[in-house]
N, C-alpha and C positions, 0 to 999 in steps of 0.2 A: 583557426583551428587547433594546429597543434599543440602551440605553448598551453592553451587551454586544457586538450588530451593530457598532454604532460603532466601537469598542474595536478588534474582529477587523479590519474593513476596515482601520484605522490603520497597525498591525500587518505587514497584506500587502502595503499602500502604500509604508510605510517598507522592505523587505525590497526590493521592487520596484528604489526605487531604489539602494538601494547596491548590487543584481546590475547592473544600469545601471551605475551608474558603475563597480566594478568588470570591465566587457565594455570600457569607452569607454575607460579608460586603458590597457588589457593592449593593447588596439586602437592607440593609439595610439603603446605602447612599440614593438609590434610593426614599427608602421608605421615607426618610425623605424630599428630595426633593421637593417629590408631595405633603408630610403634608404641608408643605412651599408655593407651591403653590396655592392648596385650599386654604389655610388662608385668601391668595390675596384674591379670586373670594366668600367670602363669606362675614362674618360682618368683615372690615379691621378696625384691635388694631393698635394703635402707637407702642406695644412691637411687635406684627408680621413684622412689617416692619426693626424694626432696626433690630432683626433676621436675616432676610431675606438679609439686605444689607449689616450686617455682616459678611457673609459665602459669598457673592456674589460679593460687589463691589472691583471694579477693583484696587481704588487707596488704601485701606484699604490692598489688596493683594499685592500690588506695597511695601507699606511702611514694611509691611509686612517680603515681602522678602530683602529692602535693610536691616533691621535689622538684619535679621539672616544673611547676606553677612558680613556685619559688625563683629559682633562677631565670625563667622570664620574666620576673618581676624588675630583675634588676634595670633593662632597658626604660622601664617607666619610672621609675625613682631618679636615676640619673638624667634622665630627658629635661628640660629645660619647659616652663609652663606652656603651654599653648596660648600663640600671640593672640590680642582683642584689637576687634575692629567694628568702632562707635561711629554710626551715622545719621547727622541730625540731620532736621529737616525742617523749613523755616514757613511755614504756612502763608505766613504775614512777614515775608522777606526782612530782616533788618538793612536798611538803606547806611551806607558808606560812603567815603568820598569817592569810589572808584563804580559804585553802582550797589544795585539791594546784592544781597548776601542770602542764597536759594537755600543752599546747604553746606554743612562738612563733613568730612570723612577723618577718625581719627584712628591708625594705626598702633598699637601698645605690645613693646613685649617688656616680660618681666626677667631680671637674671639677677640671680642669688648672690650672693657672697663666695669673692671665689673661694672656693675648696667644700664650701656646703654639700654639692651635689657629691662630687666627690668622698665625702666623710657618711654620706647618704648610701651612697652606694660599697662600701665597706661594712655597714650594719646589716644590706641585703646578701653582701656574701658571707655573712656568717650568718646569715639566717637561712642562707643554701648550705650551707657547710654540717648547719643542725638536721635541715630536714635531709641530707645526704647520709647522715648517721640515726637518725630515724627510721631510715629505710633499713640501715644495716640492721638496724636494733628490730621491727618486724621481721626480716627475714631470718635471724637468730631466734626468735622466739617461737618461727613456727616448725623450725626445723628441730629444734629441741622438743615441740609437743609432737611432729611424726616420730622423732626418739625413745618419749615415755608410750606412747600405744605401740611401738613396735615391741619392746622389751615386754608392754603388757601381754601383748597376744603372741610373742614367744614361749612366755610363761605358761597361756593357757593351752598352749599348742602340744606343749613339754607335758605339761598339768593331764592331757586329755591321755598323750598314750600313756602315762603311768597309771591313769585310772582304769582305760581298757584291758592294758597290761594285767592290773592288781583284779580286776573284775572277772577274767578269766581263767587266773590263779585260784581263785575263791569259788567261781563254780567251781572249778576240779574240788577243794575240798569242801564243797558241799557236798556231792556225791561222795567224798571218801568220810564223811562222817555221818550219811545217811545209810551209811553200808555197817560200817564201827556201830552202829544205833540199832542196825538189823541183826547184829550179830554178839548185841548186847557190848561191845567194848567200849563203847562209851557212855553218857548222858544224854540225856534230849534236850537239855539246858544248852548241849554243844551245838546241837543240828541246829538249835534255835536262834546260837549267837551267830552263826555262818550265814544263816538267811540275812538276818537285823543286817550286820555284815554288806551283804550283796544288795540289800536292800537301799542305803545307804552310801555305797559305792555308786547306784543307778544315778541317787539324785544328785551327785557331788560333777557325773557327766552332765546331767542336764542344766546343773547350774553353769559349768563352766561353759558350755557351747551356747548361756545364753547373755553369760560376759562377754563372752568373745564378737558377736554379736553386737550389742552396745558398742565395744570398746570399736567396730570397724563401723558402726555408724560415725562415730566420733573421729575418725583419722577420715572416714569418707566426706567429713567436715571439712575436715582443713585442706583436703584435697578438690575442693569446691568438687564434690559426685555428689548423684545421689545417696541417699542414706544404706539403702541396698542394695547400692553395687558390689558385686563380690571382687574378692581376693583369690588368690593364687597360692599355695604354701609360702609360711614364711622362712626363707635362706636362715640358716642356724647362723648366729654373731659368736666368735671366738671372745673371752676376757678377756679385756685388753689392759693390763698394769699401768702405774704413772708412777714416776719418780719426779715428784716434786716435794715439798716441806711447804710449809705453810706459807713464814715468810715469804718464799720463791712465788706461788698464788697471790699472795697481794700483791706484790710489785707488778707478774701480769696485767692482774685486773686493774691496778692505779694506770696502767699503760693504753690499756686496749680495751676495757668494756663501755660498749656505749653510751651507757648514761653517764660515767664520770666525764667517758669524752665532752657530752652533748649539755652536761654541766660546766667543764670545762670552757669551750665555745660561747657559751651564755655569760660568761663571765668577762670573754674579748667584747661580748655584743652589749655591755651593760657598762663597758668603759667607751666605748665608740659612743656609745649613745650617750652620757657627759659630754666628752669633745664634743658631739652634734649640738649638743645644750648652750654649750658656748655660745655660736653661732648667733642664738636668740637677740642675745646685743648688738650685735650688728645687723647693719641696712641691706635691704634690696632695693634693685637698682631698677630702672624703668627707662624704656628710651622709645619714641616714636617717631612719627610723621603726622605733621596735618596740613590736612588739604582742603581749603574752601573755594568754591564756586560762585563767584562774584557777577550777577547778571548785565545790562547794561542799563546805565542812570538816565532815568527820564528826567532829563535839564537840557535847556534852551545849547548853552556850551558846554558839553563834554571834554573832562581834560585828558592827552594825551594818552594815557595808561586806563582809560575807564574798561573795564569788563574783565581786567587779567585779574586772574587768581591767583588765590595766594598760596603758598605753599611752606609751611614751618618744620623745623626737628623741636622735639619735647624731649625736654630728660629730665629725672626725677628721684628722689627715693625715698623710702620709706623712714621714719626716726621710729626707734625703737625705746619707747619714750616711757614704756608703764613699766616702771621697775619689777613691782611686785610679782608681775604678773610672769615674768621671764626669771626674777629667782625659785616661783615656785616649780618652775618648768627645769632649772635645773637640779632645784633640791632632791625633786620626786626621781631624776636620773641615778643621784648621787643613795639615793635609798636603793635604789635597783638593782645598781651594783653592789652594795651590801649584801641586797636578799640573793645575789647568783655567789656572792664566795658562800654566803652559808648553806646553800643547794648544793654547793660540792662537796662540801666537806658533808652534809649529808646522804650523799650519793656514794661516797667512798667510806661512812662507818655502817651503811644499809649494806654493801657489798660485802665489808670483808666482815659481819654478820651473819649475811648469806656465805658464804665462804667459807665459814667456820661449822655452821652445820651441817652444810653438803658433804665437806670433807669427813665431817666425823659419818655419816650415812653411808659413806661409800668405804671407808672403814672396816665399820661395823659388817655391811653385807660380803665385804671382802676376807673377814674373818668368818662369818657362818659359811661360804662357802668352803673355805678350808677345812671348819671344823666337821659340816656334813660328808664331802666329800672324802677327806682323808681317815678320822677318826669316826663319825657314828654311822655312816653306812654301812662300812666294812665288818661295825662288830653288830650291827642289824642283821645282815646278810648272816653273816655266823651265827647268831644265834637263833635264828629261822632255820637255818639247816640243822641247829643240835636238839632244836623243838621238835621239831620232824623227824629227824633221828631216834630221840627216847620216843616220840610216841607211837613211831612203830615197832619199837621193839619192849613197848608198856610200859616205860619207866615215866613216863611224862601223861600229861593229861591232853583232848586234842583243845583245851581252854587257851592252854599254853601255847600250841604253835597257831590258831588265828591272833594271840594277841600279838607275838614276836611278828607274824605276816605284816599287821595293821601298822606297827610301831616301823617297819623299815616302809610300807606306806608314804608314811605322814611324814619321813625324814628325804621318802623323793622329792614331793612338792614340797620340803624346804629346803631344798636344796636349788630348785626349780625357781624357789618365791626370790632366793638373795642369789639369783645370777640376776632378775631380772628386776633385783631392787639395786645393782650394782651397775648395771646398763642406764638406768634411769638415772640414780644421782651422779654418774661420771659425765653426760649429760647435761645434767643441771650446773653441775661445777662449770663443765667449757663454756655455758654458755654467761656463768657469771663471772668467770676467768676472760674470756672472748677470743680465745683459740682452744684451737685440739692441744689434749694433753697426752693422746696414747702413741705410744709408739707404733703404731701402725700406720705406713703412708698414703697416702690420698684421702685421708679422713677428714682433713684442715679446711678442707675449699665447702664440705660439706656443712661442715658445724663451721663456718664462721659466718657460708653464707653471705658474705661482701659482694659487691659488684666491681667489675673493673669499669674504669669510665671510658 
């Protein structure tokens, strides 16, 4: 009984350890998920969004599963075909010298020509490389989409602040206009203008808030969260200048962009396909064993070896006789190689065109930021001060004061939009180039989104 008792206790301990390990792992996963979710409702940083999407985005999960599926296909393609077993039973046995032949069994194995399976395996390896690059491309596209939504929400966040600040100022101006009108220091049209400006600002704030909700729903879709899941305040992100020429960007893209690397892997795969097509002219081999069951003969005088079963060895090979079919397969593979090379050239041209357009938008946004922050906004603020001073001294009209205030407001919105466009253009340009271009450290892994093996 003692051995049975110890065996039972050992089984209970093993089950307990397994359950404890599972519960601990589940607790850690739940804690990590709760931590990631809490980061979304506090001060939202771009890094938190990228990590959350990397773990939850369904497009990334699909691409990752596809890559693993292709990797597992290597063992399928490089393995020998399954052996074939053929059994024949004779209801009316065939009489032979040694006795009636009751049944036969054949075991047959097909062996491809040496080198054919390894060449097919090389094609699968090329497919796995393409699937891996497609995973990197999917992660990159998701990250670029996150950056676009993030900078758009930063714009809305800043625009709402500017509009609310301007609305507070305009309410004060409206009271000033009403007081001045009561003292017959300004015209009634000035009061109406202040009121209409206030109404326009209230509409702008409402529009910006609805735009924010729409963009948050898009970002939640990328993160695989409910459309109305809340976000905290988005952390400000400084402008990140780059120091690359167009030629340098072209070289980086040709070496790093996933679409170009996928096309290059496609050229390599097509070349391997051409080599594999050459094996269509070579035979496949078959080897096997044959067994025949012989019964006892019904004769008066049986031979000494009567009823002895027969065993044989079989060997054969296929004859690639239909040269037209084999030539067609080779021509098809050659056409695939030409197609793959043309596709690679098309991807390079497409990338260079996209880089030129994104680089222009980035530079233009940078110029606009400098124009508004260095020249136009200071001038608008100075003009607003002068218009206010002139109005108080009776040298200017209230309409001029309101007009300069509206110009200052629009310039602030334009500066916020230029910052947002710069961030989005930089993200798109980095997606086209395939690596981080900013001088700030620690950004490249987020922007690239490449998994480590």
